[in-house]
VMD Tcl script that builds the backbone (N, CA, C; Angstrom):
set m [mol new atoms 498]
animate dup $m
set s [atomselect $m all]
$s set {name element resname resid chain x y z} {
  {N N SER 1 A 185.374 56.136 93.817}
  {CA C SER 1 A 184.141 55.703 94.460}
  {C C SER 1 A 183.240 56.906 94.710}
  {N N PRO 2 A 181.920 56.721 94.791}
  {CA C PRO 2 A 181.011 57.840 95.003}
  {C C PRO 2 A 181.280 58.603 96.292}
  {N N SER 3 A 181.659 57.923 97.349}
  {CA C SER 3 A 181.872 58.625 98.612}
  {C C SER 3 A 183.084 59.552 98.540}
  {N N SER 4 A 184.157 59.130 97.870}
  {CA C SER 4 A 185.320 60.011 97.766}
  {C C SER 4 A 185.021 61.181 96.842}
  {N N ALA 5 A 184.226 60.982 95.803}
  {CA C ALA 5 A 183.855 62.082 94.910}
  {C C ALA 5 A 183.035 63.117 95.670}
  {N N ALA 6 A 182.134 62.666 96.530}
  {CA C ALA 6 A 181.310 63.596 97.304}
  {C C ALA 6 A 182.165 64.405 98.264}
  {N N SER 7 A 183.164 63.765 98.882}
  {CA C SER 7 A 183.993 64.491 99.829}
  {C C SER 7 A 184.874 65.519 99.120}
  {N N ASP 8 A 185.252 65.258 97.861}
  {CA C ASP 8 A 186.062 66.208 97.095}
  {C C ASP 8 A 185.307 67.494 96.802}
  {N N VAL 9 A 183.991 67.421 96.785}
  {CA C VAL 9 A 183.179 68.570 96.417}
  {C C VAL 9 A 183.430 69.748 97.345}
  {N N TYR 10 A 183.725 69.502 98.612}
  {CA C TYR 10 A 183.825 70.587 99.570}
  {C C TYR 10 A 185.254 70.875 100.021}
  {N N LYS 11 A 186.226 70.685 99.154}
  {CA C LYS 11 A 187.594 71.074 99.489}
  {C C LYS 11 A 187.710 72.590 99.415}
  {N N ARG 12 A 188.247 73.183 100.462}
  {CA C ARG 12 A 188.366 74.632 100.559}
  {C C ARG 12 A 189.478 75.182 99.685}
  {N N GLN 13 A 189.234 76.343 99.175}
  {CA C GLN 13 A 190.256 77.132 98.502}
  {C C GLN 13 A 190.292 78.466 99.237}
  {N N GLU 14 A 191.319 78.676 100.046}
  {CA C GLU 14 A 191.453 79.940 100.762}
  {C C GLU 14 A 192.352 80.838 99.940}
  {N N TYR 15 A 192.047 82.131 99.946}
  {CA C TYR 15 A 192.839 83.050 99.155}
  {C C TYR 15 A 192.811 84.442 99.779}
  {N N ASN 16 A 193.849 85.195 99.473}
  {CA C ASN 16 A 193.936 86.586 99.911}
  {C C ASN 16 A 193.657 87.471 98.715}
  {N N THR 17 A 192.886 88.504 98.950}
  {CA C THR 17 A 192.549 89.446 97.895}
  {C C THR 17 A 192.149 90.758 98.539}
  {N N PHE 18 A 191.954 91.782 97.746}
  {CA C PHE 18 A 191.405 93.030 98.253}
  {C C PHE 18 A 189.897 92.897 98.273}
  {N N ASN 19 A 189.288 93.145 99.410}
  {CA C ASN 19 A 187.836 93.176 99.537}
  {C C ASN 19 A 187.434 94.620 99.771}
  {N N PHE 20 A 186.374 95.027 99.124}
  {CA C PHE 20 A 185.858 96.380 99.298}
  {C C PHE 20 A 184.418 96.308 99.743}
  {N N TYR 21 A 184.039 97.213 100.615}
  {CA C TYR 21 A 182.635 97.403 100.953}
  {C C TYR 21 A 182.159 98.452 99.954}
  {N N THR 22 A 181.542 98.000 98.905}
  {CA C THR 22 A 181.267 98.809 97.734}
  {C C THR 22 A 180.593 100.145 98.031}
  {N N PRO 23 A 179.556 100.217 98.874}
  {CA C PRO 23 A 178.947 101.536 99.113}
  {C C PRO 23 A 179.953 102.579 99.613}
  {N N LYS 24 A 180.813 102.201 100.533}
  {CA C LYS 24 A 181.813 103.146 101.039}
  {C C LYS 24 A 182.890 103.424 99.993}
  {N N PHE 25 A 183.293 102.401 99.274}
  {CA C PHE 25 A 184.344 102.569 98.276}
  {C C PHE 25 A 183.899 103.512 97.160}
  {N N LEU 26 A 182.664 103.381 96.703}
  {CA C LEU 26 A 182.187 104.238 95.614}
  {C C LEU 26 A 182.104 105.700 96.045}
  {N N VAL 27 A 181.699 105.957 97.290}
  {CA C VAL 27 A 181.670 107.333 97.800}
  {C C VAL 27 A 183.093 107.889 97.814}
  {N N PHE 28 A 184.043 107.108 98.318}
  {CA C PHE 28 A 185.449 107.529 98.341}
  {C C PHE 28 A 185.956 107.791 96.922}
  {N N LEU 29 A 185.694 106.876 96.007}
  {CA C LEU 29 A 186.199 106.998 94.638}
  {C C LEU 29 A 185.647 108.244 93.952}
  {N N LYS 30 A 184.362 108.504 94.133}
  {CA C LYS 30 A 183.756 109.689 93.513}
  {C C LYS 30 A 184.406 110.962 94.064}
  {N N LYS 31 A 184.556 111.043 95.385}
  {CA C LYS 31 A 185.184 112.232 95.986}
  {C C LYS 31 A 186.621 112.392 95.482}
  {N N TYR 32 A 187.337 111.298 95.406}
  {CA C TYR 32 A 188.722 111.352 94.922}
  {C C TYR 32 A 188.775 111.862 93.487}
  {N N LEU 33 A 187.946 111.310 92.620}
  {CA C LEU 33 A 187.952 111.729 91.217}
  {C C LEU 33 A 187.533 113.190 91.070}
  {N N GLU 34 A 186.557 113.635 91.854}
  {CA C GLU 34 A 186.153 115.037 91.815}
  {C C GLU 34 A 187.305 115.951 92.242}
  {N N SER 35 A 188.089 115.497 93.224}
  {CA C SER 35 A 189.236 116.297 93.672}
  {C C SER 35 A 190.302 116.413 92.580}
  {N N LYS 36 A 190.271 115.519 91.616}
  {CA C LYS 36 A 191.210 115.541 90.485}
  {C C LYS 36 A 190.611 116.232 89.265}
  {N N GLY 37 A 189.407 116.832 89.443}
  {CA C GLY 37 A 188.806 117.594 88.348}
  {C C GLY 37 A 187.790 116.847 87.508}
  {N N VAL 38 A 187.503 115.620 87.861}
  {CA C VAL 38 A 186.514 114.858 87.095}
  {C C VAL 38 A 185.122 115.398 87.414}
  {N N LYS 39 A 184.327 115.635 86.384}
  {CA C LYS 39 A 182.947 116.098 86.550}
  {C C LYS 39 A 182.013 114.929 86.277}
  {N N PHE 40 A 181.038 114.742 87.156}
  {CA C PHE 40 A 180.044 113.685 86.995}
  {C C PHE 40 A 178.749 114.307 86.498}
  {N N ILE 41 A 178.176 113.713 85.478}
  {CA C ILE 41 A 176.882 114.136 84.956}
  {C C ILE 41 A 175.992 112.908 84.955}
  {N N ARG 42 A 174.879 113.007 85.637}
  {CA C ARG 42 A 173.937 111.886 85.657}
  {C C ARG 42 A 172.731 112.284 84.817}
  {N N HIS 43 A 172.435 111.483 83.822}
  {CA C HIS 43 A 171.363 111.825 82.897}
  {C C HIS 43 A 170.802 110.545 82.289}
  {N N THR 44 A 169.513 110.529 82.053}
  {CA C THR 44 A 168.890 109.382 81.395}
  {C C THR 44 A 168.980 109.573 79.884}
  {N N LEU 45 A 169.512 108.591 79.209}
  {CA C LEU 45 A 169.682 108.644 77.750}
  {C C LEU 45 A 168.834 107.568 77.085}
  {N N ARG 46 A 168.388 107.855 75.893}
  {CA C ARG 46 A 167.716 106.822 75.092}
  {C C ARG 46 A 168.694 106.156 74.136}
  {N N ALA 47 A 169.840 106.816 73.942}
  {CA C ALA 47 A 170.884 106.290 73.058}
  {C C ALA 47 A 172.226 106.848 73.521}
  {N N LEU 48 A 173.282 106.091 73.321}
  {CA C LEU 48 A 174.616 106.578 73.693}
  {C C LEU 48 A 174.995 107.813 72.883}
  {N N SER 49 A 174.470 107.916 71.684}
  {CA C SER 49 A 174.784 109.069 70.831}
  {C C SER 49 A 174.264 110.385 71.411}
  {N N GLU 50 A 173.391 110.351 72.410}
  {CA C GLU 50 A 172.872 111.564 73.046}
  {C C GLU 50 A 173.874 112.194 74.013}
  {N N VAL 51 A 174.977 111.543 74.276}
  {CA C VAL 51 A 175.964 112.062 75.223}
  {C C VAL 51 A 176.419 113.457 74.813}
  {N N ARG 52 A 176.678 113.668 73.545}
  {CA C ARG 52 A 177.166 114.965 73.065}
  {C C ARG 52 A 176.149 116.071 73.349}
  {N N LYS 53 A 174.855 115.781 73.199}
  {CA C LYS 53 A 173.814 116.784 73.474}
  {C C LYS 53 A 173.802 117.165 74.955}
  {N N VAL 54 A 173.959 116.182 75.809}
  {CA C VAL 54 A 173.902 116.406 77.259}
  {C C VAL 54 A 175.097 117.235 77.733}
  {N N THR 55 A 176.256 116.991 77.157}
  {CA C THR 55 A 177.472 117.660 77.616}
  {C C THR 55 A 177.730 118.974 76.899}
  {N N GLY 56 A 177.008 119.243 75.827}
  {CA C GLY 56 A 177.213 120.490 75.081}
  {C C GLY 56 A 178.576 120.519 74.446}
  {N N ASP 57 A 179.275 121.638 74.615}
  {CA C ASP 57 A 180.584 121.805 73.975}
  {C C ASP 57 A 181.744 121.364 74.851}
  {N N ARG 58 A 181.440 120.840 76.025}
  {CA C ARG 58 A 182.518 120.422 76.927}
  {C C ARG 58 A 183.337 119.298 76.304}
  {N N ALA 59 A 184.629 119.372 76.537}
  {CA C ALA 59 A 185.504 118.297 76.062}
  {C C ALA 59 A 185.261 117.062 76.924}
  {N N ILE 60 A 185.093 115.949 76.289}
  {CA C ILE 60 A 184.834 114.691 76.999}
  {C C ILE 60 A 186.024 113.771 76.735}
  {N N SER 61 A 186.643 113.272 77.801}
  {CA C SER 61 A 187.739 112.334 77.595}
  {C C SER 61 A 187.307 110.899 77.868}
  {N N ALA 62 A 186.181 110.721 78.570}
  {CA C ALA 62 A 185.709 109.357 78.826}
  {C C ALA 62 A 184.214 109.383 79.140}
  {N N VAL 63 A 183.553 108.330 78.714}
  {CA C VAL 63 A 182.146 108.119 79.059}
  {C C VAL 63 A 182.057 106.721 79.639}
  {N N PHE 64 A 181.468 106.601 80.828}
  {CA C PHE 64 A 181.286 105.299 81.448}
  {C C PHE 64 A 179.818 104.922 81.338}
  {N N ASN 65 A 179.548 103.897 80.608}
  {CA C ASN 65 A 178.188 103.385 80.460}
  {C C ASN 65 A 178.001 102.324 81.544}
  {N N CYS 66 A 177.253 102.670 82.581}
  {CA C CYS 66 A 177.070 101.783 83.733}
  {C C CYS 66 A 175.689 101.147 83.743}
  {N N THR 67 A 175.106 100.977 82.591}
  {CA C THR 67 A 173.747 100.450 82.523}
  {C C THR 67 A 173.687 98.937 82.601}
  {N N GLY 68 A 174.818 98.265 82.466}
  {CA C GLY 68 A 174.808 96.803 82.521}
  {C C GLY 68 A 173.958 96.219 81.407}
  {N N VAL 69 A 173.189 95.206 81.741}
  {CA C VAL 69 A 172.390 94.506 80.737}
  {C C VAL 69 A 171.315 95.410 80.127}
  {N N ILE 70 A 170.956 96.478 80.807}
  {CA C ILE 70 A 169.947 97.395 80.291}
  {C C ILE 70 A 170.477 98.153 79.070}
  {N N THR 71 A 171.773 98.043 78.804}
  {CA C THR 71 A 172.351 98.641 77.599}
  {C C THR 71 A 171.555 98.253 76.360}
  {N N THR 72 A 171.027 97.059 76.339}
  {CA C THR 72 A 170.284 96.608 75.155}
  {C C THR 72 A 169.016 97.421 74.926}
  {N N ARG 73 A 168.597 98.217 75.897}
  {CA C ARG 73 A 167.420 99.076 75.725}
  {C C ARG 73 A 167.773 100.428 75.111}
  {N N LEU 74 A 169.065 100.697 74.941}
  {CA C LEU 74 A 169.477 101.929 74.281}
  {C C LEU 74 A 169.269 101.762 72.776}
  {N N ASN 75 A 168.759 102.801 72.142}
  {CA C ASN 75 A 168.394 102.707 70.721}
  {C C ASN 75 A 169.540 102.348 69.794}
  {N N ASP 76 A 170.773 102.704 70.156}
  {CA C ASP 76 A 171.885 102.443 69.248}
  {C C ASP 76 A 172.796 101.304 69.709}
  {N N VAL 77 A 172.297 100.480 70.618}
  {CA C VAL 77 A 173.032 99.278 71.037}
  {C C VAL 77 A 172.137 98.083 70.749}
  {N N HIS 78 A 172.602 97.213 69.890}
  {CA C HIS 78 A 171.738 96.105 69.483}
  {C C HIS 78 A 172.379 94.743 69.675}
  {N N ASP 79 A 173.466 94.667 70.418}
  {CA C ASP 79 A 174.169 93.401 70.590}
  {C C ASP 79 A 173.584 92.619 71.759}
  {N N VAL 80 A 172.399 92.067 71.546}
  {CA C VAL 80 A 171.704 91.332 72.598}
  {C C VAL 80 A 172.467 90.064 72.982}
  {N N LYS 81 A 173.188 89.474 72.039}
  {CA C LYS 81 A 173.934 88.240 72.341}
  {C C LYS 81 A 175.074 88.496 73.325}
  {N N ALA 82 A 175.679 89.671 73.266}
  {CA C ALA 82 A 176.799 89.985 74.159}
  {C C ALA 82 A 176.324 90.602 75.471}
  {N N ASN 83 A 175.060 90.981 75.547}
  {CA C ASN 83 A 174.519 91.629 76.741}
  {C C ASN 83 A 173.328 90.833 77.239}
  {N N TYR 84 A 173.545 90.049 78.270}
  {CA C TYR 84 A 172.473 89.232 78.832}
  {C C TYR 84 A 172.653 89.209 80.348}
  {N N PRO 85 A 171.571 88.994 81.070}
  {CA C PRO 85 A 171.688 88.990 82.533}
  {C C PRO 85 A 172.353 87.713 83.046}
  {N N VAL 86 A 173.072 87.859 84.125}
  {CA C VAL 86 A 173.578 86.726 84.888}
  {C C VAL 86 A 173.108 86.993 86.320}
  {N N ARG 87 A 172.128 86.238 86.748}
  {CA C ARG 87 A 171.531 86.433 88.059}
  {C C ARG 87 A 172.360 85.724 89.118}
  {N N GLY 88 A 172.664 86.446 90.165}
  {CA C GLY 88 A 173.354 85.858 91.296}
  {C C GLY 88 A 172.484 85.958 92.531}
  {N N GLN 89 A 172.849 85.231 93.541}
  {CA C GLN 89 A 172.156 85.352 94.820}
  {C C GLN 89 A 173.175 85.158 95.920}
  {N N VAL 90 A 173.081 85.983 96.953}
  {CA C VAL 90 A 173.967 85.890 98.107}
  {C C VAL 90 A 173.136 85.989 99.375}
  {N N VAL 91 A 173.755 85.635 100.480}
  {CA C VAL 91 A 173.165 85.789 101.806}
  {C C VAL 91 A 174.205 86.532 102.638}
  {N N ILE 92 A 173.769 87.573 103.341}
  {CA C ILE 92 A 174.670 88.329 104.204}
  {C C ILE 92 A 174.430 87.878 105.643}
  {N N VAL 93 A 175.511 87.484 106.324}
  {CA C VAL 93 A 175.402 87.040 107.716}
  {C C VAL 93 A 176.357 87.852 108.579}
  {N N LEU 94 A 176.089 87.854 109.864}
  {CA C LEU 94 A 176.978 88.497 110.828}
  {C C LEU 94 A 177.935 87.433 111.362}
  {N N ALA 95 A 179.209 87.585 111.050}
  {CA C ALA 95 A 180.226 86.627 111.505}
  {C C ALA 95 A 181.580 87.352 111.559}
  {N N PRO 96 A 181.758 88.259 112.524}
  {CA C PRO 96 A 182.979 89.076 112.566}
  {C C PRO 96 A 184.263 88.278 112.796}
  {N N TRP 97 A 184.167 87.027 113.175}
  {CA C TRP 97 A 185.347 86.184 113.393}
  {C C TRP 97 A 185.877 85.595 112.080}
  {N N ILE 98 A 185.158 85.751 110.995}
  {CA C ILE 98 A 185.615 85.243 109.695}
  {C C ILE 98 A 186.442 86.340 109.020}
  {N N HIS 99 A 187.715 86.022 108.736}
  {CA C HIS 99 A 188.615 87.008 108.137}
  {C C HIS 99 A 189.212 86.534 106.814}
  {N N GLN 100 A 188.972 85.299 106.451}
  {CA C GLN 100 A 189.598 84.709 105.266}
  {C C GLN 100 A 188.556 84.503 104.183}
  {N N ASN 101 A 188.913 84.826 102.941}
  {CA C ASN 101 A 188.071 84.483 101.798}
  {C C ASN 101 A 188.179 82.988 101.571}
  {N N VAL 102 A 187.049 82.353 101.330}
  {CA C VAL 102 A 187.028 80.929 101.064}
  {C C VAL 102 A 186.123 80.710 99.856}
  {N N GLY 103 A 186.529 79.821 98.975}
  {CA C GLY 103 A 185.701 79.597 97.807}
  {C C GLY 103 A 185.800 78.183 97.276}
  {N N LEU 104 A 184.867 77.877 96.415}
  {CA C LEU 104 A 184.814 76.593 95.736}
  {C C LEU 104 A 184.218 76.829 94.361}
  {N N SER 105 A 184.928 76.398 93.356}
  {CA C SER 105 A 184.402 76.474 91.997}
  {C C SER 105 A 184.666 75.116 91.365}
  {N N ARG 106 A 183.599 74.411 91.080}
  {CA C ARG 106 A 183.755 73.048 90.577}
  {C C ARG 106 A 182.575 72.710 89.681}
  {N N VAL 107 A 182.840 72.042 88.600}
  {CA C VAL 107 A 181.796 71.621 87.671}
  {C C VAL 107 A 180.762 70.797 88.419}
  {N N GLY 108 A 179.503 71.119 88.212}
  {CA C GLY 108 A 178.424 70.357 88.825}
  {C C GLY 108 A 177.988 70.865 90.185}
  {N N VAL 109 A 178.713 71.849 90.731}
  {CA C VAL 109 A 178.369 72.427 92.029}
  {C C VAL 109 A 178.219 73.930 91.824}
  {N N PRO 110 A 177.126 74.535 92.287}
  {CA C PRO 110 A 177.016 75.995 92.141}
  {C C PRO 110 A 178.209 76.687 92.792}
  {N N ILE 111 A 178.607 77.807 92.215}
  {CA C ILE 111 A 179.718 78.583 92.768}
  {C C ILE 111 A 179.439 78.852 94.247}
  {N N THR 112 A 180.448 78.664 95.076}
  {CA C THR 112 A 180.286 78.816 96.525}
  {C C THR 112 A 181.429 79.677 97.033}
  {N N TYR 113 A 181.083 80.721 97.805}
  {CA C TYR 113 A 182.134 81.590 98.327}
  {C C TYR 113 A 181.712 82.247 99.634}
  {N N ILE 114 A 182.746 82.642 100.383}
  {CA C ILE 114 A 182.594 83.301 101.680}
  {C C ILE 114 A 183.550 84.485 101.647}
  {N N ILE 115 A 182.990 85.697 101.741}
  {CA C ILE 115 A 183.815 86.898 101.615}
  {C C ILE 115 A 183.510 87.855 102.772}
  {N N PRO 116 A 184.468 88.045 103.686}
  {CA C PRO 116 A 184.268 89.038 104.737}
  {C C PRO 116 A 184.139 90.428 104.109}
  {N N ARG 117 A 183.197 91.214 104.612}
  {CA C ARG 117 A 182.942 92.551 104.060}
  {C C ARG 117 A 183.571 93.577 105.002}
  {N N PRO 118 A 184.695 94.189 104.591}
  {CA C PRO 118 A 185.384 95.129 105.473}
  {C C PRO 118 A 184.533 96.367 105.772}
  {N N HIS 119 A 184.757 96.951 106.939}
  {CA C HIS 119 A 184.091 98.190 107.374}
  {C C HIS 119 A 182.571 98.048 107.389}
  {N N SER 120 A 182.081 96.857 107.712}
  {CA C SER 120 A 180.633 96.617 107.690}
  {C C SER 120 A 180.107 96.156 109.044}
  {N N GLY 121 A 180.949 96.140 110.057}
  {CA C GLY 121 A 180.505 95.664 111.367}
  {C C GLY 121 A 180.480 94.154 111.480}
  {N N GLY 122 A 181.256 93.464 110.653}
  {CA C GLY 122 A 181.355 92.010 110.756}
  {C C GLY 122 A 180.489 91.230 109.799}
  {N N HIS 123 A 179.946 91.877 108.789}
  {CA C HIS 123 A 179.135 91.146 107.808}
  {C C HIS 123 A 180.015 90.304 106.900}
  {N N VAL 124 A 179.473 89.173 106.490}
  {CA C VAL 124 A 180.152 88.256 105.585}
  {C C VAL 124 A 179.167 87.908 104.474}
  {N N VAL 125 A 179.654 87.951 103.239}
  {CA C VAL 125 A 178.842 87.616 102.073}
  {C C VAL 125 A 179.005 86.129 101.798}
  {N N LEU 126 A 177.881 85.423 101.749}
  {CA C LEU 126 A 177.878 84.001 101.398}
  {C C LEU 126 A 177.200 83.865 100.038}
  {N N GLY 127 A 177.822 83.109 99.170}
  {CA C GLY 127 A 177.212 82.949 97.843}
  {C C GLY 127 A 177.482 81.569 97.314}
  {N N GLY 128 A 176.871 81.210 96.323}
  {CA C GLY 128 A 176.061 82.009 95.491}
  {C C GLY 128 A 175.531 81.193 94.323}
  {N N TYR 129 A 175.133 81.939 93.376}
  {CA C TYR 129 A 174.587 81.417 92.124}
  {C C TYR 129 A 175.061 82.289 90.988}
  {N N SER 130 A 175.065 81.753 89.794}
  {CA C SER 130 A 175.442 82.471 88.584}
  {C C SER 130 A 174.617 81.868 87.451}
  {N N ASP 131 A 173.410 82.423 87.267}
  {CA C ASP 131 A 172.452 81.852 86.315}
  {C C ASP 131 A 172.299 82.760 85.102}
  {N N LYS 132 A 172.852 82.312 83.962}
  {CA C LYS 132 A 172.776 83.086 82.720}
  {C C LYS 132 A 171.332 83.220 82.249}
  {N N ASN 133 A 171.050 84.391 81.687}
  {CA C ASN 133 A 169.746 84.697 81.080}
  {C C ASN 133 A 168.573 84.566 82.049}
  {N N ASP 134 A 168.822 84.808 83.313}
  {CA C ASP 134 A 167.753 84.748 84.319}
  {C C ASP 134 A 167.445 86.175 84.774}
  {N N TRP 135 A 166.225 86.634 84.509}
  {CA C TRP 135 A 165.799 87.990 84.848}
  {C C TRP 135 A 165.106 88.063 86.207}
  {N N THR 136 A 165.065 86.972 86.956}
  {CA C THR 136 A 164.391 86.976 88.249}
  {C C THR 136 A 165.021 88.041 89.142}
  {N N GLY 137 A 164.187 88.906 89.701}
  {CA C GLY 137 A 164.705 90.006 90.498}
  {C C GLY 137 A 164.605 89.807 91.994}
  {N N SER 138 A 164.050 88.709 92.415}
  {CA C SER 138 A 163.882 88.484 93.850}
  {C C SER 138 A 164.671 87.260 94.291}
  {N N SER 139 A 164.821 87.142 95.605}
  {CA C SER 139 A 165.515 85.984 96.158}
  {C C SER 139 A 164.658 84.733 96.007}
  {N N ILE 140 A 165.319 83.613 95.886}
  {CA C ILE 140 A 164.646 82.318 95.781}
  {C C ILE 140 A 164.989 81.532 97.045}
  {N N ALA 141 A 163.966 81.179 97.819}
  {CA C ALA 141 A 164.165 80.547 99.129}
  {C C ALA 141 A 165.026 79.295 99.038}
  {N N GLU 142 A 164.813 78.471 98.032}
  {CA C GLU 142 A 165.593 77.225 97.894}
  {C C GLU 142 A 167.071 77.544 97.673}
  {N N GLN 143 A 167.345 78.615 96.949}
  {CA C GLN 143 A 168.732 78.988 96.714}
  {C C GLN 143 A 169.368 79.542 97.991}
  {N N THR 144 A 168.608 80.306 98.765}
  {CA C THR 144 A 169.113 80.792 100.052}
  {C C THR 144 A 169.508 79.605 100.926}
  {N N GLN 145 A 168.636 78.617 101.011}
  {CA C GLN 145 A 168.913 77.429 101.824}
  {C C GLN 145 A 170.136 76.682 101.306}
  {N N SER 146 A 170.255 76.555 99.987}
  {CA C SER 146 A 171.399 75.882 99.391}
  {C C SER 146 A 172.701 76.618 99.710}
  {N N ILE 147 A 172.666 77.942 99.623}
  {CA C ILE 147 A 173.864 78.737 99.940}
  {C C ILE 147 A 174.275 78.503 101.388}
  {N N LEU 148 A 173.325 78.551 102.305}
  {CA C LEU 148 A 173.636 78.341 103.724}
  {C C LEU 148 A 174.195 76.944 103.967}
  {N N GLU 149 A 173.626 75.937 103.344}
  {CA C GLU 149 A 174.117 74.563 103.518}
  {C C GLU 149 A 175.524 74.406 102.956}
  {N N ARG 150 A 175.751 74.918 101.740}
  {CA C ARG 150 A 177.058 74.749 101.095}
  {C C ARG 150 A 178.151 75.514 101.827}
  {N N THR 151 A 177.861 76.743 102.235}
  {CA C THR 151 A 178.912 77.549 102.875}
  {C C THR 151 A 179.241 77.056 104.275}
  {N N THR 152 A 178.247 76.587 105.013}
  {CA C THR 152 A 178.559 76.079 106.360}
  {C C THR 152 A 179.267 74.727 106.286}
  {N N LYS 153 A 179.028 73.988 105.229}
  {CA C LYS 153 A 179.772 72.730 105.050}
  {C C LYS 153 A 181.215 73.036 104.632}
  {N N LEU 154 A 181.376 74.033 103.776}
  {CA C LEU 154 A 182.704 74.424 103.317}
  {C C LEU 154 A 183.506 75.097 104.425}
  {N N CYS 155 A 182.815 75.855 105.280}
  {CA C CYS 155 A 183.481 76.620 106.333}
  {C C CYS 155 A 182.696 76.486 107.636}
  {N N PRO 156 A 182.866 75.365 108.352}
  {CA C PRO 156 A 182.124 75.148 109.598}
  {C C PRO 156 A 182.350 76.246 110.643}
  {N N GLU 157 A 183.457 76.996 110.521}
  {CA C GLU 157 A 183.728 78.084 111.466}
  {C C GLU 157 A 182.617 79.142 111.460}
  {N N LEU 158 A 181.843 79.205 110.389}
  {CA C LEU 158 A 180.720 80.142 110.348}
  {C C LEU 158 A 179.768 79.918 111.522}
  {N N LEU 159 A 179.669 78.673 111.973}
  {CA C LEU 159 A 178.740 78.305 113.037}
  {C C LEU 159 A 179.374 78.335 114.430}
  {N N LYS 160 A 180.590 78.841 114.527}
  {CA C LYS 160 A 181.337 78.866 115.788}
  {C C LYS 160 A 180.561 79.509 116.934}
  {N N GLU 161 A 179.791 80.532 116.657}
  {CA C GLU 161 A 179.045 81.261 117.686}
  {C C GLU 161 A 177.578 80.816 117.762}
  {N N GLY 162 A 177.241 79.716 117.090}
  {CA C GLY 162 A 175.848 79.247 117.083}
  {C C GLY 162 A 175.220 79.480 115.728}
  {N N PRO 163 A 173.892 79.451 115.692}
  {CA C PRO 163 A 173.194 79.637 114.407}
  {C C PRO 163 A 173.552 80.978 113.764}
  {N N LEU 164 A 173.539 80.997 112.458}
  {CA C LEU 164 A 173.880 82.212 111.721}
  {C C LEU 164 A 172.833 83.301 111.919}
  {N N HIS 165 A 173.299 84.517 112.054}
  {CA C HIS 165 A 172.405 85.680 112.103}
  {C C HIS 165 A 172.381 86.260 110.685}
  {N N VAL 166 A 171.288 85.990 109.958}
  {CA C VAL 166 A 171.152 86.428 108.554}
  {C C VAL 166 A 170.613 87.830 108.536}
}
mol reanalyze $m
mol bondsrecalc $m
mol representation Tube
mol addrep $m
């Protein structure tokens, strides 16, 4: 029946995982790798083949291309089909009482998740969207509202202290 199908949409999936507060984690990771002798070189390239020019005669054991979808703008990368944007949107709220990851992934419903952000003073990431080939760089108000509605329905505990502080 339609009513039972609608109620199935918001069944919680709780899970345990490692959560990282990315800004702090990346600082830690860089310092750790430097302590092990890794050298970081930041340089703007027009092609991946320019790496050898930038590094000179230094021995290179790895190159990390962190350009994401912008890789297609490099002169020697032409695989546009394998490199396309996937636009997401999240809302960050203050909810230090939320400690469990909660999610929902179901056909016909945008991806929905609640992820406590460690070492952030109680911030929680609410999401989201996953829109292929969407280059929009700004938030979309309707999507923000949808995220808030879906996550509070999935996890009413978000509202335990009253309205969300976004």
